[in-house]
PAPA-257641 format. One record per atom (N, C-alpha, C): residue in one letter; residue number from 1; atom name; x, y, z. Coordinates in nm, 2 decimals, m for minus. Example, Ala and Ser with C-alpha at 12.3 -4.5 7.8 and 13.67 -1.06 7.14 Angstrom:
residues 2
REC  res    n  atom      px      py      pz
REC    a    1     N    1.32   m0.57    0.78
REC    a    1    CA    1.23   m0.45    0.78
REC    a    1     C    1.32   m0.33    0.78
REC    s    2     N    1.28   m0.22    0.71
REC    s    2    CA    1.37   m0.11    0.71
REC    s    2     C    1.29    0.00    0.79
***
This chain:
residues 105
REC  res    n  atom      px      py      pz
REC    m    1     N   12.67    6.00   10.26
REC    m    1    CA   12.77    6.11   10.27
REC    m    1     C   12.86    6.08   10.39
REC    s    2     N   12.99    6.08   10.38
REC    s    2    CA   13.08    6.05   10.48
REC    s    2     C   13.08    6.16   10.59
REC    a    3     N   13.13    6.13   10.71
REC    a    3    CA   13.14    6.22   10.82
REC    a    3     C   13.23    6.34   10.78
REC    d    4     N   13.34    6.31   10.71
REC    d    4    CA   13.43    6.41   10.67
REC    d    4     C   13.37    6.51   10.57
REC    v    5     N   13.29    6.47   10.48
REC    v    5    CA   13.22    6.56   10.39
REC    v    5     C   13.12    6.64   10.46
REC    v    6     N   13.04    6.59   10.56
REC    v    6    CA   12.95    6.66   10.64
REC    v    6     C   13.02    6.77   10.72
REC    t    7     N   13.13    6.73   10.79
REC    t    7    CA   13.21    6.82   10.87
REC    t    7     C   13.27    6.93   10.78
REC    d    8     N   13.32    6.90   10.66
REC    d    8    CA   13.37    7.00   10.57
REC    d    8     C   13.26    7.10   10.53
REC    e    9     N   13.14    7.05   10.50
REC    e    9    CA   13.03    7.13   10.46
REC    e    9     C   12.98    7.22   10.57
REC    l   10     N   12.97    7.17   10.69
REC    l   10    CA   12.93    7.25   10.81
REC    l   10     C   13.03    7.36   10.83
REC    t   11     N   13.16    7.33   10.82
REC    t   11    CA   13.27    7.43   10.83
REC    t   11     C   13.25    7.54   10.73
REC    m   12     N   13.22    7.50   10.61
REC    m   12    CA   13.20    7.60   10.50
REC    m   12     C   13.08    7.68   10.53
REC    l   13     N   12.97    7.62   10.58
REC    l   13    CA   12.85    7.70   10.61
REC    l   13     C   12.87    7.80   10.72
REC    l   14     N   12.95    7.76   10.82
REC    l   14    CA   12.98    7.85   10.94
REC    l   14     C   13.07    7.96   10.89
REC    r   15     N   13.16    7.94   10.80
REC    r   15    CA   13.24    8.04   10.74
REC    r   15     C   13.15    8.14   10.66
REC    m   16     N   13.05    8.09   10.58
REC    m   16    CA   12.96    8.17   10.51
REC    m   16     C   12.88    8.26   10.61
REC    m   17     N   12.84    8.20   10.71
REC    m   17    CA   12.76    8.28   10.81
REC    m   17     C   12.85    8.39   10.87
REC    a   18     N   12.97    8.36   10.90
REC    a   18    CA   13.06    8.46   10.95
REC    a   18     C   13.08    8.58   10.85
REC    e   19     N   13.10    8.54   10.73
REC    e   19    CA   13.12    8.64   10.62
REC    e   19     C   12.99    8.73   10.61
REC    r   20     N   12.88    8.67   10.63
REC    r   20    CA   12.75    8.75   10.62
REC    r   20     C   12.71    8.81   10.75
REC    r   21     N   12.81    8.81   10.85
REC    r   21    CA   12.80    8.89   10.97
REC    r   21     C   12.70    8.83   11.07
REC    w   22     N   12.68    8.69   11.07
REC    w   22    CA   12.61    8.63   11.18
REC    w   22     C   12.69    8.64   11.30
REC    t   23     N   12.63    8.64   11.42
REC    t   23    CA   12.70    8.64   11.55
REC    t   23     C   12.69    8.50   11.60
REC    f   24     N   12.81    8.46   11.67
REC    f   24    CA   12.81    8.32   11.72
REC    f   24     C   12.83    8.33   11.87
REC    a   25     N   12.77    8.23   11.94
REC    a   25    CA   12.78    8.21   12.08
REC    a   25     C   12.82    8.06   12.10
REC    y   26     N   12.91    8.04   12.19
REC    y   26    CA   12.97    7.91   12.22
REC    y   26     C   12.94    7.87   12.37
REC    y   27     N   12.88    7.76   12.39
REC    y   27    CA   12.85    7.72   12.53
REC    y   27     C   12.92    7.59   12.57
REC    p   28     N   12.99    7.58   12.68
REC    p   28    CA   13.01    7.68   12.78
REC    p   28     C   13.11    7.79   12.74
REC    d   29     N   13.20    7.75   12.65
REC    d   29    CA   13.30    7.85   12.59
REC    d   29     C   13.36    7.80   12.46
REC    r   30     N   13.44    7.88   12.40
REC    r   30    CA   13.48    7.85   12.26
REC    r   30     C   13.58    7.73   12.26
REC    e   31     N   13.65    7.71   12.37
REC    e   31    CA   13.75    7.60   12.38
REC    e   31     C   13.68    7.46   12.41
REC    n   32     N   13.56    7.47   12.47
REC    n   32    CA   13.49    7.35   12.51
REC    n   32     C   13.35    7.35   12.46
REC    i   33     N   13.33    7.36   12.33
REC    i   33    CA   13.20    7.38   12.27
REC    i   33     C   13.11    7.25   12.29
REC    e   34     N   13.00    7.27   12.36
REC    e   34    CA   12.90    7.17   12.38
REC    e   34     C   12.77    7.21   12.29
REC    r   35     N   12.75    7.34   12.28
REC    r   35    CA   12.64    7.39   12.19
REC    r   35     C   12.70    7.51   12.12
REC    l   36     N   12.65    7.53   12.00
REC    l   36    CA   12.69    7.64   11.91
REC    l   36     C   12.56    7.71   11.86
REC    a   37     N   12.56    7.84   11.88
REC    a   37    CA   12.44    7.92   11.83
REC    a   37     C   12.49    8.02   11.74
REC    a   38     N   12.41    8.04   11.63
REC    a   38    CA   12.44    8.15   11.53
REC    a   38     C   12.32    8.23   11.52
REC    v   39     N   12.34    8.37   11.52
REC    v   39    CA   12.22    8.46   11.52
REC    v   39     C   12.25    8.57   11.41
REC    f   40     N   12.14    8.59   11.33
REC    f   40    CA   12.15    8.71   11.24
REC    f   40     C   12.02    8.79   11.28
REC    e   41     N   12.05    8.92   11.32
REC    e   41    CA   11.94    9.00   11.36
REC    e   41     C   11.91    9.11   11.25
REC    y   42     N   11.78    9.12   11.23
REC    y   42    CA   11.73    9.23   11.14
REC    y   42     C   11.67    9.33   11.25
REC    r   43     N   11.75    9.41   11.31
REC    r   43    CA   11.71    9.49   11.42
REC    r   43     C   11.60    9.59   11.39
REC    a   44     N   11.61    9.65   11.27
REC    a   44    CA   11.50    9.75   11.23
REC    a   44     C   11.37    9.68   11.22
REC    r   45     N   11.36    9.56   11.19
REC    r   45    CA   11.24    9.48   11.17
REC    r   45     C   11.20    9.40   11.29
REC    g   46     N   11.28    9.40   11.39
REC    g   46    CA   11.25    9.32   11.51
REC    g   46     C   11.24    9.17   11.49
REC    v   47     N   11.34    9.12   11.41
REC    v   47    CA   11.34    8.98   11.37
REC    v   47     C   11.48    8.93   11.38
REC    a   48     N   11.49    8.80   11.42
REC    a   48    CA   11.62    8.74   11.43
REC    a   48     C   11.61    8.59   11.38
REC    d   49     N   11.71    8.56   11.30
REC    d   49    CA   11.72    8.42   11.25
REC    d   49     C   11.82    8.35   11.34
REC    v   50     N   11.79    8.23   11.39
REC    v   50    CA   11.87    8.17   11.49
REC    v   50     C   11.89    8.02   11.45
REC    a   51     N   12.01    7.97   11.46
REC    a   51    CA   12.04    7.83   11.43
REC    a   51     C   12.13    7.78   11.55
REC    i   52     N   12.09    7.67   11.61
REC    i   52    CA   12.16    7.62   11.73
REC    i   52     C   12.19    7.47   11.71
REC    m   53     N   12.31    7.44   11.73
REC    m   53    CA   12.36    7.30   11.73
REC    m   53     C   12.37    7.25   11.87
REC    t   54     N   12.29    7.16   11.92
REC    t   54    CA   12.29    7.12   12.06
REC    t   54     C   12.38    6.99   12.08
REC    r   55     N   12.41    6.92   11.97
REC    r   55    CA   12.50    6.81   11.98
REC    r   55     C   12.54    6.78   11.83
REC    p   56     N   12.64    6.70   11.81
REC    p   56    CA   12.70    6.68   11.68
REC    p   56     C   12.59    6.64   11.57
REC    g   57     N   12.49    6.56   11.60
REC    g   57    CA   12.40    6.52   11.50
REC    g   57     C   12.26    6.59   11.51
REC    y   58     N   12.25    6.69   11.58
REC    y   58    CA   12.11    6.76   11.59
REC    y   58     C   12.13    6.91   11.61
REC    a   59     N   12.04    6.98   11.53
REC    a   59    CA   12.03    7.12   11.54
REC    a   59     C   11.89    7.17   11.51
REC    y   60     N   11.86    7.29   11.55
REC    y   60    CA   11.73    7.35   11.51
REC    y   60     C   11.75    7.49   11.48
REC    g   61     N   11.66    7.55   11.40
REC    g   61    CA   11.67    7.69   11.37
REC    g   61     C   11.53    7.75   11.37
REC    y   62     N   11.52    7.88   11.38
REC    y   62    CA   11.39    7.95   11.38
REC    y   62     C   11.41    8.09   11.34
REC    r   63     N   11.30    8.15   11.30
REC    r   63    CA   11.30    8.30   11.28
REC    r   63     C   11.21    8.35   11.39
REC    g   64     N   11.27    8.43   11.47
REC    g   64    CA   11.20    8.48   11.59
REC    g   64     C   11.15    8.62   11.57
REC    i   65     N   11.03    8.65   11.61
REC    i   65    CA   10.98    8.79   11.61
REC    i   65     C   11.00    8.85   11.75
REC    l   66     N   11.08    8.96   11.76
REC    l   66    CA   11.12    9.02   11.88
REC    l   66     C   11.04    9.14   11.91
REC    t   67     N   10.91    9.13   11.94
REC    t   67    CA   10.83    9.25   11.96
REC    t   67     C   10.85    9.31   12.10
REC    a   68     N   10.85    9.23   12.20
REC    a   68    CA   10.86    9.28   12.34
REC    a   68     C   10.99    9.25   12.40
REC    s   69     N   11.06    9.15   12.35
REC    s   69    CA   11.19    9.12   12.41
REC    s   69     C   11.30    9.12   12.30
REC    p   70     N   11.41    9.19   12.32
REC    p   70    CA   11.52    9.20   12.22
REC    p   70     C   11.60    9.07   12.22
REC    d   71     N   11.58    8.97   12.31
REC    d   71    CA   11.66    8.85   12.32
REC    d   71     C   11.62    8.75   12.21
REC    p   72     N   11.71    8.72   12.11
REC    p   72    CA   11.68    8.63   12.01
REC    p   72     C   11.66    8.49   12.05
REC    f   73     N   11.70    8.46   12.18
REC    f   73    CA   11.69    8.32   12.23
REC    f   73     C   11.55    8.31   12.31
REC    a   74     N   11.48    8.42   12.32
REC    a   74    CA   11.35    8.42   12.38
REC    a   74     C   11.25    8.50   12.30
REC    p   75     N   11.23    8.46   12.17
REC    p   75    CA   11.14    8.55   12.09
REC    p   75     C   10.99    8.54   12.14
REC    n   76     N   10.92    8.64   12.10
REC    n   76    CA   10.78    8.65   12.14
REC    n   76     C   10.70    8.55   12.05
REC    f   77     N   10.74    8.54   11.92
REC    f   77    CA   10.67    8.45   11.83
REC    f   77     C   10.78    8.39   11.74
REC    v   78     N   10.74    8.28   11.68
REC    v   78    CA   10.83    8.22   11.58
REC    v   78     C   10.75    8.20   11.45
REC    s   79     N   10.81    8.25   11.34
REC    s   79    CA   10.74    8.24   11.21
REC    s   79     C   10.79    8.13   11.12
REC    w   80     N   10.90    8.07   11.16
REC    w   80    CA   10.96    7.96   11.08
REC    w   80     C   11.05    7.88   11.18
REC    t   81     N   11.04    7.74   11.17
REC    t   81    CA   11.13    7.66   11.25
REC    t   81     C   11.16    7.53   11.17
REC    y   82     N   11.28    7.48   11.20
REC    y   82    CA   11.33    7.36   11.13
REC    y   82     C   11.42    7.29   11.22
REC    s   83     N   11.42    7.16   11.23
REC    s   83    CA   11.52    7.08   11.30
REC    s   83     C   11.56    6.96   11.22
REC    d   84     N   11.69    6.93   11.23
REC    d   84    CA   11.75    6.82   11.14
REC    d   84     C   11.89    6.81   11.18
REC    q   85     N   11.97    6.75   11.10
REC    q   85    CA   12.12    6.74   11.12
REC    q   85     C   12.17    6.88   11.10
REC    p   86     N   12.28    6.92   11.18
REC    p   86    CA   12.33    7.06   11.17
REC    p   86     C   12.35    7.11   11.03
REC    v   87     N   12.41    7.03   10.94
REC    v   87    CA   12.44    7.09   10.81
REC    v   87     C   12.31    7.13   10.74
REC    h   88     N   12.20    7.06   10.76
REC    h   88    CA   12.08    7.09   10.69
REC    h   88     C   12.01    7.22   10.75
REC    v   89     N   12.02    7.23   10.88
REC    v   89    CA   11.96    7.34   10.95
REC    v   89     C   12.04    7.47   10.92
REC    f   90     N   12.17    7.47   10.92
REC    f   90    CA   12.25    7.59   10.90
REC    f   90     C   12.24    7.63   10.75
REC    r   91     N   12.23    7.53   10.66
REC    r   91    CA   12.20    7.56   10.52
REC    r   91     C   12.07    7.63   10.50
REC    a   92     N   11.96    7.57   10.56
REC    a   92    CA   11.83    7.63   10.55
REC    a   92     C   11.82    7.77   10.61
REC    s   93     N   11.89    7.79   10.72
REC    s   93    CA   11.89    7.92   10.78
REC    s   93     C   11.95    8.03   10.70
REC    l   94     N   12.06    7.99   10.63
REC    l   94    CA   12.13    8.08   10.54
REC    l   94     C   12.04    8.11   10.42
REC    a   95     N   11.95    8.02   10.38
REC    a   95    CA   11.87    8.04   10.26
REC    a   95     C   11.74    8.11   10.28
REC    l   96     N   11.71    8.15   10.41
REC    l   96    CA   11.59    8.22   10.43
REC    l   96     C   11.59    8.36   10.36
REC    p   97     N   11.48    8.40   10.30
REC    p   97    CA   11.48    8.53   10.24
REC    p   97     C   11.47    8.64   10.36
REC    a   98     N   11.51    8.76   10.33
REC    a   98    CA   11.50    8.87   10.43
REC    a   98     C   11.35    8.88   10.47
REC    p   99     N   11.33    8.92   10.59
REC    p   99    CA   11.19    8.94   10.64
REC    p   99     C   11.12    9.04   10.54
REC    g  100     N   10.99    9.00   10.52
REC    g  100    CA   10.91    9.09   10.43
REC    g  100     C   10.91    9.04   10.29
REC    l  101     N   11.01    8.96   10.25
REC    l  101    CA   11.02    8.91   10.11
REC    l  101     C   10.95    8.78   10.10
REC    q  102     N   10.88    8.75    9.99
REC    q  102    CA   10.82    8.62    9.96
REC    q  102     C   10.73    8.57   10.08
REC    g  103     N   10.66    8.66   10.14
REC    g  103    CA   10.56    8.62   10.24
REC    g  103     C   10.62    8.60   10.38
REC    h  104     N   10.75    8.62   10.40
REC    h  104    CA   10.81    8.60   10.53
REC    h  104     C   10.80    8.73   10.61
REC    r  105     N   10.79    8.71   10.74
REC    r  105    CA   10.79    8.83   10.83
REC    r  105     C   10.92    8.84   10.88
***
């Protein structure tokens, strides 16, 4: 798969996340992105899905259980985790079922 195809797919996935109301954080800022984090919180359930791209070829994602801390970047427990190329991690994060469905918390 060419770099252009991967970039286009990643852009599409990020747009899908935005449409589904994921929240984004850019580090150090949006003009000079070194890391990108996307978060979707299920506040009533105390769960957050998080996907973080730390460099162009690497990302990781997890489903965090937020029982004592409301910070999705410091979950008390993790019930799912995955690391790979960003396009795969963001796609997998979008595909997670809602907490409580199909055995997921």
